[in-house]
Backbone as ProteinMPNN parsed JSONL, in Angstrom:
{"seq_chain_A": "MKTSLPQVLSDYYAAVNDGRTDDAAACFTADALVHDESQDRQGQEAIRAWIAETTQKYHPQVEIIGIQEAGGGHWWPRAVCPVRFRAAQCSSSIRLR", "coords_chain_A": {"N_chain_A": [[-148.846, -251.439, 20.121], [-152.144, -250.793, 20.818], [-154.232, -247.899, 20.807], [-156.572, -245.31, 21.774], [-158.563, -243.282, 19.578], [-157.625, -239.949, 19.295], [-159.628, -237.213, 20.467], [-159.689, -234.908, 18.846], [-159.096, -235.907, 16.297], [-161.266, -237.603, 15.88], [-163.316, -235.681, 15.894], [-162.516, -234.188, 13.651], [-162.694, -236.062, 11.457], [-165.44, -236.653, 11.588], [-166.529, -234.13, 10.993], [-165.485, -233.745, 8.385], [-166.742, -235.878, 7.03], [-169.371, -235.032, 7.219], [-169.316, -232.762, 5.72], [-168.763, -230.341, 6.927], [-167.018, -227.75, 6.72], [-165.91, -225.508, 8.195], [-165.929, -226.506, 10.83], [-164.214, -228.7, 10.543], [-161.817, -227.395, 9.857], [-161.379, -226.033, 12.223], [-160.215, -227.887, 13.832], [-157.526, -227.748, 13.522], [-154.43, -226.211, 14.504], [-153.435, -222.729, 14.729], [-150.995, -222.443, 13.42], [-150.723, -224.736, 11.917], [-149.687, -227.208, 9.479], [-150.477, -228.586, 6.389], [-149.815, -231.056, 4.039], [-150.715, -231.931, 0.921], [-151.632, -233.397, -2.148], [-149.276, -232.564, -3.431], [-148.883, -229.978, -2.477], [-148.355, -227.423, -0.013], [-150.242, -226.266, 2.735], [-150.605, -223.76, 5.017], [-151.634, -222.702, 8.207], [-154.842, -221.873, 9.653], [-156.761, -220.628, 7.925], [-155.822, -221.132, 5.294], [-155.893, -223.897, 5.396], [-158.61, -224.3, 5.836], [-159.591, -223.412, 3.368], [-158.442, -225.37, 1.726], [-159.792, -227.656, 2.697], [-162.422, -226.973, 1.977], [-162.138, -226.901, -0.806], [-161.348, -229.585, -1.423], [-163.546, -230.927, -0.417], [-165.614, -230.02, -2.071], [-164.651, -230.965, -4.49], [-164.292, -233.798, -4.155], [-166.219, -234.821, -2.339], [-165.727, -236.32, 0.117], [-165.746, -239.391, 2.01], [-164.734, -240.763, 4.94], [-163.529, -243.555, 6.554], [-162.481, -244.76, 9.587], [-160.07, -247.157, 10.063], [-158.435, -248.197, 12.015], [-156.212, -247.605, 14.792], [-152.918, -247.047, 15.852], [-150.327, -246.743, 18.197], [-147.29, -245.116, 17.521], [-144.65, -244.647, 18.512], [-143.179, -241.551, 19.554], [-143.212, -237.96, 19.418], [-141.246, -235.114, 20.379], [-142.908, -233.45, 21.909], [-145.435, -234.589, 21.813], [-147.363, -237.648, 21.56], [-147.049, -239.976, 18.863], [-149.182, -241.256, 16.394], [-150.452, -243.787, 14.217], [-152.957, -243.771, 11.889], [-154.746, -245.558, 10.024], [-156.993, -245.129, 7.298], [-159.994, -245.578, 5.352], [-160.725, -244.188, 2.342], [-163.211, -242.697, 0.436], [-164.387, -241.279, -2.508], [-167.174, -239.434, -3.663], [-167.797, -239.592, -6.412], [-166.618, -241.92, -7.233], [-166.559, -245.493, -7.556], [-164.98, -247.113, -6.095], [-162.769, -247.529, -3.245], [-159.925, -246.26, -1.406], [-157.19, -247.205, 0.68], [-155.62, -245.369, 3.129], [-152.702, -244.383, 4.887]], "CA_chain_A": [[-149.785, -251.187, 21.182], [-153.31, -250.056, 20.338], [-154.625, -246.768, 21.612], [-157.855, -244.779, 21.317], [-158.468, -242.16, 18.665], [-157.737, -238.655, 19.982], [-160.899, -236.536, 20.201], [-159.551, -233.966, 17.731], [-159.205, -236.67, 15.049], [-162.66, -238.024, 15.788], [-164.067, -234.482, 15.506], [-162.13, -233.833, 12.278], [-163.28, -236.992, 10.489], [-166.899, -236.469, 11.604], [-166.814, -232.886, 10.259], [-165.212, -233.998, 6.963], [-167.799, -236.743, 6.495], [-170.621, -234.262, 7.169], [-169.129, -231.586, 4.874], [-168.709, -229.142, 7.772], [-165.693, -227.207, 6.46], [-165.418, -224.678, 9.301], [-165.667, -227.374, 11.984], [-163.015, -229.484, 10.235], [-160.666, -226.488, 9.941], [-161.178, -225.663, 13.628], [-159.434, -228.948, 14.472], [-156.119, -227.457, 13.295], [-153.885, -225.053, 15.205], [-153.225, -221.553, 13.89], [-149.768, -222.6, 12.621], [-150.692, -226.1, 11.366], [-149.247, -227.38, 8.101], [-151.014, -229.755, 5.699], [-149.22, -231.311, 2.725], [-151.608, -232.818, 0.175], [-151.609, -233.18, -3.596], [-148.011, -231.87, -3.736], [-148.926, -228.576, -2.05], [-148.424, -227.136, 1.422], [-151.203, -225.26, 3.21], [-150.24, -223.455, 6.395], [-152.557, -221.825, 8.916], [-156.243, -222.322, 9.611], [-157.506, -220.139, 6.757], [-155.371, -221.896, 4.13], [-156.389, -225.262, 5.581], [-160.056, -224.249, 5.615], [-159.773, -223.323, 1.917], [-158.114, -226.705, 1.204], [-160.895, -228.557, 3.043], [-163.562, -226.593, 1.136], [-161.827, -227.321, -2.177], [-161.389, -231.045, -1.548], [-164.925, -231.359, -0.169], [-166.374, -229.753, -3.297], [-164.09, -231.795, -5.558], [-164.381, -235.239, -3.926], [-167.283, -235.223, -1.409], [-165.098, -237.496, 0.736], [-166.237, -240.136, 3.162], [-163.557, -241.392, 5.526], [-163.809, -244.562, 7.584], [-161.289, -245.089, 10.366], [-159.869, -248.602, 10.098], [-157.794, -248.521, 13.283], [-155.208, -246.651, 15.244], [-151.832, -247.669, 16.59], [-149.277, -245.86, 18.678], [-146.098, -245.309, 16.691], [-143.568, -243.865, 19.106], [-143.623, -240.225, 19.932], [-142.394, -236.79, 19.152], [-140.716, -234.476, 21.586], [-143.972, -232.851, 22.715], [-146.707, -235.312, 21.73], [-147.251, -239.013, 21.037], [-147.329, -240.13, 17.439], [-150.065, -242.387, 16.128], [-150.766, -244.098, 12.829], [-154.407, -243.929, 11.816], [-155.162, -245.917, 8.67], [-158.396, -244.834, 6.978], [-160.497, -245.912, 4.024], [-161.209, -242.948, 1.743], [-164.067, -242.893, -0.739], [-164.9, -240.064, -3.132], [-168.553, -239.665, -4.093], [-167.911, -239.929, -7.82], [-165.909, -243.172, -7.514], [-167.206, -246.68, -7.021], [-164.029, -247.836, -5.272], [-162.163, -246.761, -2.164], [-158.512, -246.527, -1.191], [-156.775, -247.22, 2.067], [-154.529, -244.438, 3.381], [-152.054, -244.494, 6.199]], "C_chain_A": [[-150.933, -250.326, 20.648], [-153.655, -248.953, 21.322], [-155.973, -246.262, 21.101], [-157.613, -243.56, 20.43], [-158.581, -240.857, 19.453], [-159.016, -237.928, 19.553], [-160.806, -235.602, 18.998], [-159.633, -234.687, 16.383], [-160.623, -237.166, 14.825], [-163.535, -236.857, 15.317], [-163.795, -234.104, 14.053], [-162.817, -234.749, 11.263], [-164.804, -236.882, 10.454], [-167.282, -235.216, 10.803], [-166.584, -233.067, 8.758], [-166.342, -234.818, 6.354], [-169.129, -236.02, 6.351], [-170.521, -233.035, 6.269], [-169.088, -230.281, 5.641], [-167.289, -228.561, 7.74], [-165.137, -226.422, 7.648], [-165.092, -225.517, 10.529], [-164.416, -228.221, 11.763], [-161.772, -228.614, 10.369], [-160.356, -226.104, 11.378], [-160.376, -226.716, 14.389], [-157.931, -228.721, 14.328], [-155.692, -226.234, 14.096], [-153.636, -223.923, 14.215], [-151.998, -221.689, 12.989], [-149.63, -223.991, 11.998], [-150.265, -226.085, 9.907], [-149.84, -228.672, 7.553], [-150.303, -229.86, 4.36], [-150.107, -232.34, 2.032], [-151.558, -232.427, -1.293], [-150.451, -232.274, -4.006], [-148.005, -230.384, -3.388], [-148.961, -228.494, -0.531], [-149.487, -226.075, 1.662], [-150.864, -225.007, 4.666], [-151.187, -222.423, 6.982], [-154.002, -222.245, 8.706], [-156.989, -221.857, 8.368], [-157.115, -220.898, 5.495], [-155.881, -223.338, 4.203], [-157.901, -225.316, 5.373], [-160.361, -224.202, 4.116], [-159.488, -224.673, 1.253], [-159.251, -227.695, 1.486], [-162.11, -228.258, 2.166], [-163.357, -227.077, -0.298], [-161.94, -228.839, -2.345], [-162.797, -231.595, -1.289], [-165.774, -231.167, -1.422], [-165.94, -230.701, -4.417], [-164.41, -233.283, -5.393], [-165.601, -235.704, -3.121], [-166.823, -236.455, -0.62], [-165.909, -238.098, 1.873], [-165.043, -240.936, 3.669], [-163.999, -242.337, 6.628], [-162.503, -244.9, 8.289], [-161.196, -246.604, 10.492], [-159.278, -249.024, 11.439], [-156.836, -247.426, 13.68], [-154.173, -247.406, 16.062], [-150.839, -246.608, 17.013], [-148.014, -246.16, 17.89], [-144.93, -244.497, 17.24], [-144.073, -242.493, 19.478], [-142.665, -239.154, 19.506], [-141.911, -236.219, 20.473], [-141.838, -233.987, 22.504], [-145.268, -233.646, 22.715], [-146.466, -236.74, 21.235], [-147.589, -239.031, 19.552], [-148.197, -241.368, 17.262], [-150.22, -242.567, 14.628], [-152.25, -244.427, 12.796], [-154.807, -244.27, 10.386], [-156.655, -245.65, 8.47], [-158.73, -245.367, 5.594], [-161.158, -244.644, 3.5], [-162.035, -243.28, 0.509], [-164.537, -241.515, -1.213], [-166.259, -240.378, -3.728], [-168.662, -240.119, -5.546], [-167.221, -241.236, -8.199], [-166.648, -244.35, -6.891], [-166.256, -247.499, -6.149], [-163.476, -246.937, -4.18], [-160.683, -247.101, -2.101], [-158.224, -246.509, 0.298], [-155.567, -246.313, 2.205], [-153.971, -244.65, 4.761], [-151.283, -243.245, 6.475]], "O_chain_A": [[-150.703, -249.253, 20.091], [-153.398, -249.068, 22.521], [-156.461, -246.75, 20.082], [-156.58, -242.898, 20.531], [-159.539, -240.678, 20.205], [-159.43, -238.027, 18.398], [-161.75, -235.514, 18.212], [-160.181, -234.14, 15.426], [-161.12, -237.148, 13.7], [-164.39, -237.027, 14.447], [-164.711, -233.747, 13.312], [-163.449, -234.272, 10.321], [-165.399, -237.007, 9.383], [-168.24, -235.238, 10.03], [-167.385, -232.602, 7.948], [-166.842, -234.487, 5.279], [-169.926, -236.347, 5.471], [-171.513, -232.336, 6.065], [-169.351, -229.221, 5.073], [-166.469, -228.844, 8.614], [-164.001, -226.656, 8.06], [-164.09, -225.27, 11.2], [-163.641, -228.436, 12.695], [-160.772, -229.053, 10.938], [-159.197, -225.873, 11.721], [-159.906, -226.444, 15.494], [-157.14, -229.43, 14.95], [-156.492, -225.33, 14.338], [-153.629, -224.141, 13.003], [-151.965, -221.109, 11.904], [-148.534, -224.38, 11.595], [-150.451, -225.098, 9.195], [-149.721, -229.727, 8.175], [-150.196, -228.876, 3.628], [-150.237, -233.474, 2.492], [-151.453, -231.246, -1.625], [-150.61, -231.353, -4.807], [-147.215, -229.618, -3.939], [-149.512, -229.361, 0.147], [-149.619, -225.118, 0.899], [-150.839, -225.941, 5.468], [-151.504, -221.412, 6.355], [-154.341, -222.887, 7.712], [-157.777, -222.62, 7.808], [-157.983, -221.27, 4.705], [-156.254, -223.923, 3.186], [-158.414, -226.276, 4.798], [-161.281, -224.872, 3.648], [-160.198, -225.078, 0.333], [-159.626, -228.478, 0.613], [-162.756, -229.179, 1.666], [-164.279, -227.596, -0.926], [-162.555, -229.318, -3.298], [-163.19, -232.605, -1.872], [-166.558, -232.043, -1.789], [-166.768, -231.177, -5.194], [-164.757, -233.955, -6.364], [-165.98, -236.872, -3.214], [-167.457, -237.508, -0.683], [-166.643, -237.412, 2.586], [-164.422, -241.69, 2.921], [-164.753, -241.958, 7.524], [-161.529, -245.287, 7.644], [-162.127, -247.254, 10.967], [-159.593, -250.103, 11.941], [-156.679, -246.434, 12.968], [-154.504, -248.285, 16.857], [-150.55, -245.68, 16.258], [-147.702, -247.32, 17.622], [-144.297, -243.741, 16.503], [-145.27, -242.301, 19.692], [-141.482, -239.393, 19.265], [-142.148, -236.784, 21.541], [-141.737, -234.094, 23.726], [-146.13, -233.393, 23.556], [-145.468, -237.003, 20.563], [-148.336, -238.183, 19.063], [-147.974, -242.396, 17.902], [-150.127, -241.605, 13.865], [-152.736, -245.252, 13.57], [-155.167, -243.381, 9.615], [-157.47, -245.91, 9.355], [-157.841, -245.578, 4.769], [-162.049, -244.092, 4.145], [-161.608, -244.048, -0.353], [-165.017, -240.7, -0.425], [-166.473, -241.475, -4.244], [-169.519, -240.937, -5.878], [-167.236, -241.621, -9.368], [-167.278, -244.223, -5.842], [-166.676, -248.476, -5.529], [-163.692, -245.725, -4.192], [-160.238, -248.099, -2.667], [-158.934, -245.871, 1.075], [-154.59, -246.47, 1.474], [-154.681, -245.046, 5.685], [-150.658, -243.126, 7.529]]}, "name": "protein", "num_of_chains": 1, "seq": "MKTSLPQVLSDYYAAVNDGRTDDAAACFTADALVHDESQDRQGQEAIRAWIAETTQKYHPQVEIIGIQEAGGGHWWPRAVCPVRFRAAQCSSSIRLR"}
């Protein structure tokens, strides 16, 4: 079943694409956890630092390919949001899910 992209994800991807680190970090809760490149980052400040680092390193551009409902957690629905990720220094892109 298809669903619409939650506003927080729309805001996050727009901020990432524009290089707005603080706005992207504001999309996460104070106790959020991000696991990327074999490392955990917990809390808004650690996540903001991760966003700044990856933005400087990759200059990412993310295109949302679609969104599908994928069941739900105890407190919130779960969605799968495949994206196409392109780094500025690369001529190709990858699809992430």
